[in-house]
All heavy atoms as a GROMACS GRO file, in nm:
protein
  630
    1MET      N    1  13.230  -2.872  11.548
    1MET     CA    2  13.132  -2.870  11.449
    1MET      C    3  13.030  -2.759  11.478
    1MET      O    4  12.993  -2.741  11.582
    1MET     CB    5  13.056  -3.004  11.454
    1MET     CG    6  12.946  -3.022  11.352
    1MET     SD    7  12.873  -3.185  11.323
    1MET     CE    8  12.832  -3.244  11.480
    2PRO      N    9  13.003  -2.684  11.373
    2PRO     CA   10  12.911  -2.574  11.383
    2PRO      C   11  12.773  -2.628  11.430
    2PRO      O   12  12.726  -2.732  11.397
    2PRO     CB   13  12.896  -2.510  11.249
    2PRO     CG   14  12.991  -2.573  11.166
    2PRO     CD   15  13.039  -2.696  11.231
    3GLN      N   16  12.702  -2.546  11.521
    3GLN     CA   17  12.574  -2.588  11.571
    3GLN      C   18  12.465  -2.556  11.469
    3GLN      O   19  12.473  -2.449  11.398
    3GLN     CB   20  12.550  -2.516  11.700
    3GLN     CG   21  12.423  -2.568  11.773
    3GLN     CD   22  12.438  -2.576  11.920
    3GLN    OE1   23  12.540  -2.521  11.963
    3GLN    NE2   24  12.348  -2.642  11.982
    4ILE      N   25  12.364  -2.644  11.452
    4ILE     CA   26  12.258  -2.619  11.358
    4ILE      C   27  12.148  -2.535  11.429
    4ILE      O   28  12.109  -2.578  11.537
    4ILE     CB   29  12.206  -2.752  11.309
    4ILE    CG1   30  12.308  -2.824  11.234
    4ILE    CG2   31  12.084  -2.717  11.210
    4ILE    CD1   32  12.278  -2.960  11.189
    5GLU      N   33  12.125  -2.423  11.380
    5GLU     CA   34  12.026  -2.332  11.442
    5GLU      C   35  11.890  -2.350  11.358
    5GLU      O   36  11.889  -2.375  11.244
    5GLU     CB   37  12.059  -2.189  11.436
    5GLU     CG   38  12.203  -2.162  11.501
    5GLU     CD   39  12.193  -2.168  11.650
    5GLU    OE1   40  12.078  -2.140  11.702
    5GLU    OE2   41  12.286  -2.193  11.712
    6ARG      N   42  11.778  -2.323  11.437
    6ARG     CA   43  11.648  -2.332  11.368
    6ARG      C   44  11.643  -2.239  11.259
    6ARG      O   45  11.572  -2.273  11.148
    6ARG     CB   46  11.540  -2.295  11.476
    6ARG     CG   47  11.400  -2.322  11.427
    6ARG     CD   48  11.300  -2.301  11.544
    6ARG     NE   49  11.208  -2.204  11.488
    6ARG     CZ   50  11.155  -2.104  11.560
    6ARG    NH1   51  11.189  -2.088  11.688
    6ARG    NH2   52  11.074  -2.021  11.510
    7SER      N   53  11.692  -2.118  11.265
    7SER     CA   54  11.687  -2.018  11.155
    7SER      C   55  11.761  -2.066  11.033
    7SER      O   56  11.738  -2.016  10.926
    7SER     CB   57  11.739  -1.883  11.208
    7SER     OG   58  11.877  -1.892  11.247
    8SER      N   59  11.858  -2.165  11.041
    8SER     CA   60  11.933  -2.208  10.926
    8SER      C   61  11.869  -2.322  10.855
    8SER      O   62  11.915  -2.374  10.756
    8SER     CB   63  12.075  -2.245  10.973
    8SER     OG   64  12.067  -2.363  11.046
    9LEU      N   65  11.762  -2.374  10.910
    9LEU     CA   66  11.690  -2.487  10.847
    9LEU      C   67  11.585  -2.437  10.749
    9LEU      O   68  11.536  -2.330  10.756
    9LEU     CB   69  11.615  -2.565  10.953
    9LEU     CG   70  11.698  -2.644  11.059
    9LEU    CD1   71  11.602  -2.699  11.166
    9LEU    CD2   72  11.775  -2.750  10.998
   10MET      N   73  11.563  -2.514  10.644
   10MET     CA   74  11.465  -2.488  10.540
   10MET      C   75  11.329  -2.517  10.596
   10MET      O   76  11.311  -2.602  10.675
   10MET     CB   77  11.486  -2.569  10.418
   10MET     CG   78  11.614  -2.537  10.340
   10MET     SD   79  11.626  -2.641  10.194
   10MET     CE   80  11.759  -2.755  10.247
   11THR      N   81  11.234  -2.436  10.550
   11THR     CA   82  11.090  -2.472  10.575
   11THR      C   83  11.055  -2.600  10.511
   11THR      O   84  11.128  -2.645  10.413
   11THR     CB   85  10.992  -2.359  10.531
   11THR    OG1   86  11.006  -2.354  10.389
   11THR    CG2   87  11.033  -2.223  10.587
   12LEU      N   88  10.947  -2.663  10.545
   12LEU     CA   89  10.905  -2.785  10.487
   12LEU      C   90  10.874  -2.758  10.337
   12LEU      O   91  10.915  -2.850  10.254
   12LEU     CB   92  10.768  -2.838  10.561
   12LEU     CG   93  10.789  -2.892  10.700
   12LEU    CD1   94  10.648  -2.937  10.751
   12LEU    CD2   95  10.881  -3.004  10.701
   13GLU      N   96  10.820  -2.650  10.302
   13GLU     CA   97  10.796  -2.621  10.160
   13GLU      C   98  10.934  -2.608  10.087
   13GLU      O   99  10.939  -2.662   9.975
   13GLU     CB  100  10.713  -2.493  10.141
   13GLU     CG  101  10.572  -2.500  10.201
   13GLU     CD  102  10.571  -2.474  10.350
   13GLU    OE1  103  10.670  -2.434  10.414
   13GLU    OE2  104  10.457  -2.493  10.410
   14ALA      N  105  11.024  -2.527  10.136
   14ALA     CA  106  11.149  -2.515  10.072
   14ALA      C  107  11.219  -2.644  10.063
   14ALA      O  108  11.278  -2.682   9.956
   14ALA     CB  109  11.235  -2.408  10.143
   15TYR      N  110  11.223  -2.718  10.168
   15TYR     CA  111  11.290  -2.854  10.164
   15TYR      C  112  11.230  -2.948  10.059
   15TYR      O  113  11.297  -3.019   9.994
   15TYR     CB  114  11.284  -2.923  10.303
   15TYR     CG  115  11.376  -3.040  10.314
   15TYR    CD1  116  11.506  -3.032  10.294
   15TYR    CD2  117  11.318  -3.167  10.338
   15TYR    CE1  118  11.597  -3.141  10.298
   15TYR    CE2  119  11.394  -3.283  10.347
   15TYR     CZ  120  11.533  -3.262  10.321
   15TYR     OH  121  11.610  -3.379  10.322
   16ALA      N  122  11.094  -2.939  10.048
   16ALA     CA  123  11.029  -3.028   9.949
   16ALA      C  124  11.082  -2.997   9.802
   16ALA      O  125  11.110  -3.081   9.722
   16ALA     CB  126  10.879  -3.012   9.954
   17ARG      N  127  11.107  -2.865   9.780
   17ARG     CA  128  11.152  -2.825   9.649
   17ARG      C  129  11.297  -2.866   9.634
   17ARG      O  130  11.340  -2.904   9.522
   17ARG     CB  131  11.142  -2.672   9.634
   17ARG     CG  132  11.006  -2.624   9.598
   17ARG     CD  133  11.004  -2.477   9.564
   17ARG     NE  134  11.070  -2.390   9.667
   17ARG     CZ  135  11.008  -2.340   9.770
   17ARG    NH1  136  10.887  -2.355   9.790
   17ARG    NH2  137  11.079  -2.260   9.855
   18GLU      N  138  11.381  -2.840   9.741
   18GLU     CA  139  11.521  -2.860   9.726
   18GLU      C  140  11.572  -3.007   9.760
   18GLU      O  141  11.693  -3.035   9.735
   18GLU     CB  142  11.595  -2.764   9.828
   18GLU     CG  143  11.567  -2.623   9.802
   18GLU     CD  144  11.629  -2.572   9.672
   18GLU    OE1  145  11.730  -2.614   9.630
   18GLU    OE2  146  11.557  -2.485   9.605
   19ARG      N  147  11.478  -3.087   9.809
   19ARG     CA  148  11.516  -3.220   9.862
   19ARG      C  149  11.606  -3.308   9.765
   19ARG      O  150  11.702  -3.362   9.795
   19ARG     CB  151  11.394  -3.300   9.910
   19ARG     CG  152  11.446  -3.427   9.975
   19ARG     CD  153  11.318  -3.492  10.038
   19ARG     NE  154  11.355  -3.616  10.102
   19ARG     CZ  155  11.333  -3.740  10.051
   19ARG    NH1  156  11.268  -3.745   9.934
   19ARG    NH2  157  11.373  -3.841  10.112
   20PRO      N  158  11.549  -3.326   9.638
   20PRO     CA  159  11.628  -3.408   9.544
   20PRO      C  160  11.775  -3.370   9.527
   20PRO      O  161  11.866  -3.449   9.532
   20PRO     CB  162  11.556  -3.396   9.408
   20PRO     CG  163  11.408  -3.360   9.454
   20PRO     CD  164  11.433  -3.269   9.574
   21GLN      N  165  11.796  -3.237   9.510
   21GLN     CA  166  11.937  -3.197   9.492
   21GLN      C  167  12.016  -3.201   9.623
   21GLN      O  168  12.128  -3.244   9.624
   21GLN     CB  169  11.935  -3.047   9.444
   21GLN     CG  170  11.869  -3.023   9.314
   21GLN     CD  171  11.721  -2.988   9.332
   21GLN    OE1  172  11.652  -3.036   9.419
   21GLN    NE2  173  11.672  -2.899   9.248
   22PHE      N  174  11.948  -3.165   9.731
   22PHE     CA  175  12.018  -3.169   9.863
   22PHE      C  176  12.059  -3.313   9.895
   22PHE      O  177  12.169  -3.342   9.939
   22PHE     CB  178  11.931  -3.109   9.968
   22PHE     CG  179  11.985  -3.094  10.108
   22PHE    CD1  180  12.109  -3.017  10.115
   22PHE    CD2  181  11.937  -3.152  10.212
   22PHE    CE1  182  12.161  -3.006  10.252
   22PHE    CE2  183  11.985  -3.142  10.341
   22PHE     CZ  184  12.106  -3.072  10.366
   23ARG      N  185  11.955  -3.406   9.876
   23ARG     CA  186  11.982  -3.549   9.906
   23ARG      C  187  12.099  -3.603   9.827
   23ARG      O  188  12.188  -3.675   9.877
   23ARG     CB  189  11.861  -3.628   9.880
   23ARG     CG  190  11.869  -3.768   9.923
   23ARG     CD  191  11.738  -3.845   9.902
   23ARG     NE  192  11.744  -3.982   9.966
   23ARG     CZ  193  11.809  -4.080   9.916
   23ARG    NH1  194  11.878  -4.076   9.808
   23ARG    NH2  195  11.815  -4.196   9.985
   24ALA      N  196  12.095  -3.572   9.692
   24ALA     CA  197  12.215  -3.625   9.611
   24ALA      C  198  12.342  -3.569   9.658
   24ALA      O  199  12.445  -3.641   9.661
   24ALA     CB  200  12.179  -3.577   9.467
   25ARG      N  201  12.349  -3.440   9.696
   25ARG     CA  202  12.468  -3.377   9.753
   25ARG      C  203  12.515  -3.453   9.883
   25ARG      O  204  12.638  -3.490   9.890
   25ARG     CB  205  12.443  -3.234   9.778
   25ARG     CG  206  12.570  -3.159   9.833
   25ARG     CD  207  12.534  -3.011   9.849
   25ARG     NE  208  12.612  -2.960   9.958
   25ARG     CZ  209  12.562  -2.876  10.043
   25ARG    NH1  210  12.446  -2.828  10.030
   25ARG    NH2  211  12.634  -2.832  10.141
   26VAL      N  212  12.422  -3.474   9.970
   26VAL     CA  213  12.458  -3.549  10.094
   26VAL      C  214  12.502  -3.683  10.070
   26VAL      O  215  12.598  -3.733  10.130
   26VAL     CB  216  12.344  -3.540  10.197
   26VAL    CG1  217  12.365  -3.618  10.315
   26VAL    CG2  218  12.313  -3.391  10.239
   27MET      N  219  12.432  -3.758   9.983
   27MET     CA  220  12.478  -3.901   9.957
   27MET      C  221  12.619  -3.897   9.901
   27MET      O  222  12.699  -3.985   9.939
   27MET     CB  223  12.380  -3.965   9.862
   27MET     CG  224  12.231  -3.987   9.926
   27MET     SD  225  12.232  -4.082  10.078
   27MET     CE  226  12.163  -3.967  10.194
   28ALA      N  227  12.652  -3.816   9.809
   28ALA     CA  228  12.781  -3.809   9.747
   28ALA      C  229  12.886  -3.776   9.861
   28ALA      O  230  12.993  -3.839   9.868
   28ALA     CB  231  12.793  -3.717   9.637
   29HIS      N  232  12.848  -3.687   9.952
   29HIS     CA  233  12.935  -3.643  10.064
   29HIS      C  234  12.958  -3.757  10.159
   29HIS      O  235  13.074  -3.778  10.207
   29HIS     CB  236  12.868  -3.525  10.129
   29HIS     CG  237  12.944  -3.471  10.248
   29HIS    ND1  238  13.055  -3.393  10.232
   29HIS    CD2  239  12.926  -3.487  10.380
   29HIS    CE1  240  13.100  -3.358  10.359
   29HIS    NE2  241  13.019  -3.412  10.444
   30LYS      N  242  12.852  -3.838  10.182
   30LYS     CA  243  12.867  -3.952  10.279
   30LYS      C  244  12.963  -4.061  10.229
   30LYS      O  245  13.031  -4.130  10.304
   30LYS     CB  246  12.735  -4.014  10.299
   30LYS     CG  247  12.647  -3.935  10.403
   30LYS     CD  248  12.516  -4.010  10.436
   30LYS     CE  249  12.443  -3.960  10.547
   30LYS     NZ  250  12.324  -4.045  10.581
   31LYS      N  251  12.971  -4.078  10.092
   31LYS     CA  252  13.065  -4.175  10.038
   31LYS      C  253  13.198  -4.156  10.082
   31LYS      O  254  13.278  -4.251  10.107
   31LYS     CB  255  13.053  -4.179   9.885
   31LYS     CG  256  12.931  -4.239   9.833
   31LYS     CD  257  12.934  -4.240   9.685
   31LYS     CE  258  12.804  -4.309   9.629
   31LYS     NZ  259  12.799  -4.309   9.488
   32ASN      N  260  13.245  -4.030  10.089
   32ASN     CA  261  13.384  -3.994  10.134
   32ASN      C  262  13.401  -4.004  10.287
   32ASN      O  263  13.518  -3.990  10.334
   32ASN     CB  264  13.422  -3.860  10.090
   32ASN     CG  265  13.427  -3.852   9.933
   32ASN    OD1  266  13.461  -3.949   9.865
   32ASN    ND2  267  13.386  -3.735   9.884
   33ARG      N  268  13.296  -4.026  10.360
   33ARG     CA  269  13.295  -4.031  10.507
   33ARG      C  270  13.268  -4.164  10.562
   33ARG      O  271  13.235  -4.188  10.677
   33ARG     CB  272  13.202  -3.918  10.558
   33ARG     CG  273  13.234  -3.786  10.513
   33ARG     CD  274  13.154  -3.679  10.574
   33ARG     NE  275  13.177  -3.664  10.715
   33ARG     CZ  276  13.279  -3.601  10.767
   33ARG    NH1  277  13.366  -3.545  10.688
   33ARG    NH2  278  13.297  -3.599  10.898
   34THR      N  279  13.262  -4.270  10.473
   34THR     CA  280  13.225  -4.407  10.507
   34THR      C  281  13.345  -4.502  10.496
   34THR      O  282  13.417  -4.498  10.399
   34THR     CB  283  13.115  -4.456  10.426
   34THR    OG1  284  13.000  -4.360  10.426
   34THR    CG2  285  13.062  -4.584  10.461
   35VAL      N  286  13.359  -4.583  10.603
   35VAL     CA  287  13.469  -4.682  10.611
   35VAL      C  288  13.407  -4.810  10.641
   35VAL      O  289  13.346  -4.836  10.744
   35VAL     CB  290  13.575  -4.641  10.714
   35VAL    CG1  291  13.690  -4.747  10.711
   35VAL    CG2  292  13.636  -4.508  10.681
   36SER      N  293  13.423  -4.909  10.556
   36SER     CA  294  13.373  -5.045  10.588
   36SER      C  295  13.481  -5.125  10.653
   36SER      O  296  13.597  -5.126  10.613
   36SER     CB  297  13.341  -5.112  10.449
   36SER     OG  298  13.227  -5.063  10.388
   37LEU      N  299  13.437  -5.198  10.756
   37LEU     CA  300  13.527  -5.280  10.833
   37LEU      C  301  13.474  -5.426  10.834
   37LEU      O  302  13.400  -5.474  10.912
   37LEU     CB  303  13.527  -5.240  10.985
   37LEU     CG  304  13.575  -5.096  11.007
   37LEU    CD1  305  13.565  -5.059  11.157
   37LEU    CD2  306  13.724  -5.069  10.960
   38GLY      N  307  13.521  -5.487  10.714
   38GLY     CA  308  13.466  -5.620  10.702
   38GLY      C  309  13.324  -5.630  10.650
   38GLY      O  310  13.275  -5.532  10.591
   39ASP      N  311  13.262  -5.744  10.661
   39ASP     CA  312  13.126  -5.766  10.608
   39ASP      C  313  13.016  -5.718  10.694
   39ASP      O  314  12.898  -5.701  10.653
   39ASP     CB  315  13.104  -5.917  10.577
   39ASP     CG  316  13.193  -5.967  10.475
   39ASP    OD1  317  13.238  -5.886  10.386
   39ASP    OD2  318  13.227  -6.088  10.478
   40HIS      N  319  13.043  -5.683  10.816
   40HIS     CA  320  12.937  -5.662  10.913
   40HIS      C  321  12.942  -5.532  10.991
   40HIS      O  322  12.862  -5.501  11.071
   40HIS     CB  323  12.930  -5.772  11.024
   40HIS     CG  324  12.912  -5.909  10.960
   40HIS    ND1  325  12.796  -5.944  10.906
   40HIS    CD2  326  12.999  -6.011  10.944
   40HIS    CE1  327  12.807  -6.070  10.852
   40HIS    NE2  328  12.943  -6.119  10.883
   41MET      N  329  13.048  -5.442  10.948
   41MET     CA  330  13.053  -5.322  11.018
   41MET      C  331  13.097  -5.206  10.925
   41MET      O  332  13.184  -5.223  10.844
   41MET     CB  333  13.153  -5.326  11.139
   41MET     CG  334  13.150  -5.198  11.218
   41MET     SD  335  13.272  -5.200  11.360
   41MET     CE  336  13.197  -5.328  11.460
   42THR      N  337  13.028  -5.092  10.938
   42THR     CA  338  13.055  -4.972  10.857
   42THR      C  339  13.056  -4.857  10.944
   42THR      O  340  12.956  -4.836  11.036
   42THR     CB  341  12.945  -4.956  10.748
   42THR    OG1  342  12.951  -5.069  10.662
   42THR    CG2  343  12.986  -4.830  10.659
   43LEU      N  344  13.156  -4.773  10.941
   43LEU     CA  345  13.162  -4.647  11.019
   43LEU      C  346  13.127  -4.540  10.931
   43LEU      O  347  13.179  -4.521  10.819
   43LEU     CB  348  13.300  -4.634  11.073
   43LEU     CG  349  13.364  -4.733  11.158
   43LEU    CD1  350  13.507  -4.695  11.201
   43LEU    CD2  351  13.280  -4.749  11.289
   44LEU      N  352  13.039  -4.447  10.980
   44LEU     CA  353  13.005  -4.328  10.901
   44LEU      C  354  13.041  -4.203  10.994
   44LEU      O  355  12.992  -4.189  11.101
   44LEU     CB  356  12.860  -4.313  10.875
   44LEU     CG  357  12.811  -4.192  10.803
   44LEU    CD1  358  12.880  -4.160  10.674
   44LEU    CD2  359  12.662  -4.189  10.786
   45PHE      N  360  13.137  -4.120  10.939
   45PHE     CA  361  13.180  -4.006  11.015
   45PHE      C  362  13.095  -3.883  10.986
   45PHE      O  363  13.087  -3.834  10.880
   45PHE     CB  364  13.323  -3.977  10.989
   45PHE     CG  365  13.415  -4.089  11.035
   45PHE    CD1  366  13.453  -4.196  10.952
   45PHE    CD2  367  13.476  -4.085  11.167
   45PHE    CE1  368  13.538  -4.294  10.996
   45PHE    CE2  369  13.558  -4.185  11.203
   45PHE     CZ  370  13.589  -4.288  11.132
   46GLU      N  371  13.012  -3.851  11.087
   46GLU     CA  372  12.909  -3.748  11.069
   46GLU      C  373  12.974  -3.608  11.078
   46GLU      O  374  13.072  -3.591  11.143
   46GLU     CB  375  12.808  -3.752  11.172
   46GLU     CG  376  12.729  -3.889  11.181
   46GLU     CD  377  12.623  -3.904  11.083
   46GLU    OE1  378  12.612  -3.812  10.990
   46GLU    OE2  379  12.553  -4.000  11.089
   47ASP      N  380  12.912  -3.515  11.019
   47ASP     CA  381  12.954  -3.375  11.026
   47ASP      C  382  12.823  -3.286  11.011
   47ASP      O  383  12.714  -3.340  11.016
   47ASP     CB  384  13.056  -3.336  10.915
   47ASP     CG  385  13.006  -3.343  10.773
   47ASP    OD1  386  12.885  -3.388  10.754
   47ASP    OD2  387  13.084  -3.308  10.682
   48GLU      N  388  12.840  -3.153  11.013
   48GLU     CA  389  12.726  -3.064  11.010
   48GLU      C  390  12.631  -3.098  10.890
   48GLU      O  391  12.515  -3.097  10.914
   48GLU     CB  392  12.776  -2.926  11.002
   48GLU     CG  393  12.670  -2.815  11.023
   48GLU     CD  394  12.595  -2.773  10.901
   48GLU    OE1  395  12.648  -2.794  10.790
   48GLU    OE2  396  12.490  -2.718  10.912
   49LEU      N  397  12.683  -3.130  10.777
   49LEU     CA  398  12.594  -3.156  10.661
   49LEU      C  399  12.519  -3.282  10.683
   49LEU      O  400  12.387  -3.282  10.653
   49LEU     CB  401  12.684  -3.160  10.530
   49LEU     CG  402  12.606  -3.188  10.403
   49LEU    CD1  403  12.509  -3.068  10.375
   49LEU    CD2  404  12.688  -3.200  10.284
   50THR      N  405  12.579  -3.380  10.726
   50THR     CA  406  12.502  -3.505  10.746
   50THR      C  407  12.398  -3.501  10.852
   50THR      O  408  12.294  -3.559  10.842
   50THR     CB  409  12.593  -3.631  10.762
   50THR    OG1  410  12.667  -3.612  10.886
   50THR    CG2  411  12.689  -3.656  10.652
   51ILE      N  412  12.434  -3.425  10.959
   51ILE     CA  413  12.334  -3.412  11.070
   51ILE      C  414  12.222  -3.328  11.021
   51ILE      O  415  12.110  -3.345  11.054
   51ILE     CB  416  12.407  -3.353  11.196
   51ILE    CG1  417  12.515  -3.444  11.248
   51ILE    CG2  418  12.304  -3.319  11.296
   51ILE    CD1  419  12.458  -3.583  11.301
   52ARG      N  420  12.251  -3.216  10.944
   52ARG     CA  421  12.148  -3.128  10.900
   52ARG      C  422  12.050  -3.207  10.813
   52ARG      O  423  11.929  -3.183  10.818
   52ARG     CB  424  12.213  -3.009  10.811
   52ARG     CG  425  12.113  -2.920  10.748
   52ARG     CD  426  12.180  -2.809  10.665
   52ARG     NE  427  12.263  -2.724  10.751
   52ARG     CZ  428  12.213  -2.632  10.836
   52ARG    NH1  429  12.089  -2.603  10.830
   52ARG    NH2  430  12.288  -2.553  10.905
   53TYR      N  431  12.104  -3.294  10.729
   53TYR     CA  432  12.017  -3.376  10.646
   53TYR      C  433  11.924  -3.464  10.725
   53TYR      O  434  11.806  -3.471  10.704
   53TYR     CB  435  12.101  -3.466  10.555
   53TYR     CG  436  12.026  -3.558  10.482
   53TYR    CD1  437  11.945  -3.530  10.366
   53TYR    CD2  438  12.029  -3.695  10.512
   53TYR    CE1  439  11.873  -3.629  10.296
   53TYR    CE2  440  11.961  -3.794  10.438
   53TYR     CZ  441  11.880  -3.755  10.328
   53TYR     OH  442  11.809  -3.850  10.261
   54GLN      N  443  11.978  -3.519  10.836
   54GLN     CA  444  11.892  -3.606  10.917
   54GLN      C  445  11.786  -3.521  10.985
   54GLN      O  446  11.672  -3.573  11.001
   54GLN     CB  447  11.981  -3.675  11.031
   54GLN     CG  448  12.073  -3.780  10.977
   54GLN     CD  449  12.166  -3.839  11.080
   54GLN    OE1  450  12.148  -3.817  11.200
   54GLN    NE2  451  12.274  -3.907  11.036
   55VAL      N  452  11.816  -3.406  11.040
   55VAL     CA  453  11.720  -3.323  11.103
   55VAL      C  454  11.610  -3.277  11.003
   55VAL      O  455  11.491  -3.292  11.034
   55VAL     CB  456  11.782  -3.194  11.154
   55VAL    CG1  457  11.680  -3.088  11.207
   55VAL    CG2  458  11.878  -3.231  11.285
   56GLN      N  459  11.656  -3.236  10.879
   56GLN     CA  460  11.554  -3.195  10.777
   56GLN      C  461  11.466  -3.313  10.749
   56GLN      O  462  11.336  -3.302  10.728
   56GLN     CB  463  11.625  -3.140  10.651
   56GLN     CG  464  11.684  -3.016  10.673
   56GLN     CD  465  11.594  -2.893  10.665
   56GLN    OE1  466  11.645  -2.776  10.673
   56GLN    NE2  467  11.470  -2.910  10.657
   57GLU      N  468  11.516  -3.431  10.731
   57GLU     CA  469  11.440  -3.549  10.700
   57GLU      C  470  11.338  -3.583  10.807
   57GLU      O  471  11.228  -3.615  10.782
   57GLU     CB  472  11.531  -3.670  10.668
   57GLU     CG  473  11.594  -3.676  10.533
   57GLU     CD  474  11.493  -3.681  10.416
   57GLU    OE1  475  11.422  -3.786  10.415
   57GLU    OE2  476  11.486  -3.587  10.340
   58MET      N  477  11.381  -3.577  10.934
   58MET     CA  478  11.287  -3.598  11.047
   58MET      C  479  11.177  -3.494  11.045
   58MET      O  480  11.054  -3.536  11.067
   58MET     CB  481  11.360  -3.598  11.176
   58MET     CG  482  11.456  -3.714  11.196
   58MET     SD  483  11.374  -3.873  11.192
   58MET     CE  484  11.254  -3.867  11.315
   59LEU      N  485  11.200  -3.377  11.031
   59LEU     CA  486  11.098  -3.266  11.023
   59LEU      C  487  11.003  -3.302  10.901
   59LEU      O  488  10.884  -3.278  10.923
   59LEU     CB  489  11.167  -3.131  11.000
   59LEU     CG  490  11.259  -3.080  11.118
   59LEU    CD1  491  11.324  -2.951  11.077
   59LEU    CD2  492  11.177  -3.070  11.248
   60ARG      N  493  11.057  -3.341  10.801
   60ARG     CA  494  10.967  -3.374  10.672
   60ARG      C  495  10.885  -3.487  10.707
   60ARG      O  496  10.766  -3.488  10.688
   60ARG     CB  497  11.059  -3.404  10.555
   60ARG     CG  498  10.976  -3.427  10.426
   60ARG     CD  499  11.071  -3.468  10.321
   60ARG     NE  500  11.120  -3.596  10.325
   60ARG     CZ  501  11.056  -3.708  10.282
   60ARG    NH1  502  10.940  -3.702  10.226
   60ARG    NH2  503  11.107  -3.831  10.296
   61VAL      N  504  10.943  -3.599  10.752
   61VAL     CA  505  10.868  -3.721  10.774
   61VAL      C  506  10.755  -3.703  10.879
   61VAL      O  507  10.645  -3.753  10.872
   61VAL     CB  508  10.967  -3.841  10.812
   61VAL    CG1  509  10.895  -3.965  10.862
   61VAL    CG2  510  11.057  -3.878  10.688
   62GLU      N  511  10.797  -3.639  10.982
   62GLU     CA  512  10.698  -3.618  11.096
   62GLU      C  513  10.621  -3.493  11.082
   62GLU      O  514  10.534  -3.462  11.166
   62GLU     CB  515  10.777  -3.609  11.229
   62GLU     CG  516  10.845  -3.747  11.252
   62GLU     CD  517  10.922  -3.743  11.391
   62GLU    OE1  518  10.912  -3.653  11.463
   62GLU    OE2  519  11.001  -3.843  11.414
   63ARG      N  520  10.639  -3.426  10.971
   63ARG     CA  521  10.561  -3.296  10.935
   63ARG      C  522  10.566  -3.198  11.059
   63ARG      O  523  10.459  -3.147  11.099
   63ARG     CB  524  10.415  -3.332  10.906
   63ARG     CG  525  10.397  -3.429  10.793
   63ARG     CD  526  10.384  -3.343  10.662
   63ARG     NE  527  10.348  -3.428  10.557
   63ARG     CZ  528  10.420  -3.436  10.446
   63ARG    NH1  529  10.527  -3.372  10.425
   63ARG    NH2  530  10.377  -3.510  10.347
   64ILE      N  531  10.685  -3.183  11.110
   64ILE     CA  532  10.697  -3.092  11.219
   64ILE      C  533  10.738  -2.943  11.163
   64ILE      O  534  10.824  -2.931  11.074
   64ILE     CB  535  10.824  -3.131  11.306
   64ILE    CG1  536  10.789  -3.267  11.364
   64ILE    CG2  537  10.855  -3.028  11.416
   64ILE    CD1  538  10.907  -3.334  11.441
   65PHE      N  539  10.653  -2.851  11.201
   65PHE     CA  540  10.674  -2.712  11.162
   65PHE      C  541  10.661  -2.610  11.264
   65PHE      O  542  10.695  -2.493  11.258
   65PHE     CB  543  10.576  -2.680  11.041
   65PHE     CG  544  10.432  -2.696  11.077
   65PHE    CD1  545  10.356  -2.589  11.135
   65PHE    CD2  546  10.365  -2.814  11.057
   65PHE    CE1  547  10.226  -2.604  11.164
   65PHE    CE2  548  10.237  -2.830  11.096
   65PHE     CZ  549  10.158  -2.722  11.148
   66GLU      N  550  10.611  -2.656  11.390
   66GLU     CA  551  10.596  -2.568  11.503
   66GLU      C  552  10.727  -2.542  11.558
   66GLU      O  553  10.814  -2.643  11.570
   66GLU     CB  554  10.491  -2.627  11.594
   66GLU     CG  555  10.355  -2.637  11.540
   66GLU     CD  556  10.254  -2.703  11.634
   66GLU    OE1  557  10.298  -2.765  11.734
   66GLU    OE2  558  10.133  -2.695  11.605
   67PRO      N  559  10.751  -2.420  11.612
   67PRO     CA  560  10.890  -2.388  11.672
   67PRO      C  561  10.929  -2.490  11.782
   67PRO      O  562  11.043  -2.525  11.774
   67PRO     CB  563  10.869  -2.249  11.723
   67PRO     CG  564  10.751  -2.192  11.641
   67PRO     CD  565  10.664  -2.310  11.606
   68GLN      N  566  10.846  -2.523  11.869
   68GLN     CA  567  10.884  -2.608  11.978
   68GLN      C  568  10.932  -2.755  11.930
   68GLN      O  569  11.018  -2.809  11.966
   68GLN     CB  570  10.788  -2.620  12.087
   68GLN     CG  571  10.834  -2.704  12.215
   68GLN     CD  572  10.950  -2.645  12.276
   68GLN    OE1  573  10.954  -2.518  12.302
   68GLN    NE2  574  11.059  -2.723  12.294
   69GLY      N  575  10.859  -2.803  11.829
   69GLY     CA  576  10.889  -2.927  11.773
   69GLY      C  577  11.015  -2.927  11.694
   69GLY      O  578  11.100  -3.028  11.712
   70ILE      N  579  11.049  -2.821  11.632
   70ILE     CA  580  11.181  -2.804  11.564
   70ILE      C  581  11.290  -2.801  11.670
   70ILE      O  582  11.390  -2.858  11.656
   70ILE     CB  583  11.180  -2.679  11.483
   70ILE    CG1  584  11.084  -2.691  11.364
   70ILE    CG2  585  11.313  -2.647  11.427
   70ILE    CD1  586  11.053  -2.570  11.285
   71GLU      N  587  11.271  -2.726  11.778
   71GLU     CA  588  11.368  -2.710  11.881
   71GLU      C  589  11.398  -2.852  11.946
   71GLU      O  590  11.510  -2.888  11.977
   71GLU     CB  591  11.330  -2.612  11.986
   71GLU     CG  592  11.329  -2.476  11.942
   71GLU     CD  593  11.471  -2.417  11.909
   71GLU    OE1  594  11.570  -2.468  11.951
   71GLU    OE2  595  11.474  -2.334  11.814
   72ASP      N  596  11.283  -2.930  11.964
   72ASP     CA  597  11.306  -3.066  12.024
   72ASP      C  598  11.392  -3.152  11.932
   72ASP      O  599  11.477  -3.224  11.970
   72ASP     CB  600  11.168  -3.127  12.037
   72ASP     CG  601  11.085  -3.062  12.152
   72ASP    OD1  602  11.150  -2.980  12.230
   72ASP    OD2  603  10.963  -3.082  12.160
   73GLU      N  604  11.369  -3.145  11.794
   73GLU     CA  605  11.450  -3.221  11.700
   73GLU      C  606  11.594  -3.184  11.714
   73GLU      O  607  11.675  -3.267  11.702
   73GLU     CB  608  11.388  -3.207  11.555
   73GLU     CG  609  11.268  -3.292  11.536
   73GLU     CD  610  11.284  -3.435  11.556
   73GLU    OE1  611  11.392  -3.498  11.528
   73GLU    OE2  612  11.185  -3.502  11.611
   74LEU      N  613  11.619  -3.050  11.720
   74LEU     CA  614  11.752  -3.004  11.723
   74LEU      C  615  11.825  -3.050  11.845
   74LEU      O  616  11.943  -3.080  11.854
   74LEU     CB  617  11.759  -2.851  11.709
   74LEU     CG  618  11.726  -2.796  11.572
   74LEU    CD1  619  11.714  -2.650  11.585
   74LEU    CD2  620  11.830  -2.832  11.479
   75ALA      N  621  11.748  -3.054  11.957
   75ALA     CA  622  11.807  -3.095  12.084
   75ALA      C  623  11.835  -3.244  12.080
   75ALA      O  624  11.933  -3.294  12.142
   75ALA     CB  625  11.710  -3.063  12.209
   76ALA      N  626  11.759  -3.327  12.010
   76ALA     CA  627  11.779  -3.470  12.003
   76ALA      C  628  11.902  -3.500  11.922
   76ALA      O  629  11.978  -3.583  11.945
   76ALA     CB  630  11.662  -3.539  11.932
   0.00000   0.00000   0.00000
């Protein structure tokens, strides 16, 4: 899986503008990567796009824009 670099992430401002379209794209993408195993278990096969979405959402929710904070999120 390609590594997500800080330079490849959107700024908070850019993400705010692009979020509705990006989110719709990721949700559609996740449908093809989800397998239900009965009533109580679902597997989601992550890839670069789904992880990128999670990182961008964490940065947005936590209002992280400082370089070290972004690096910490990428490391997590």
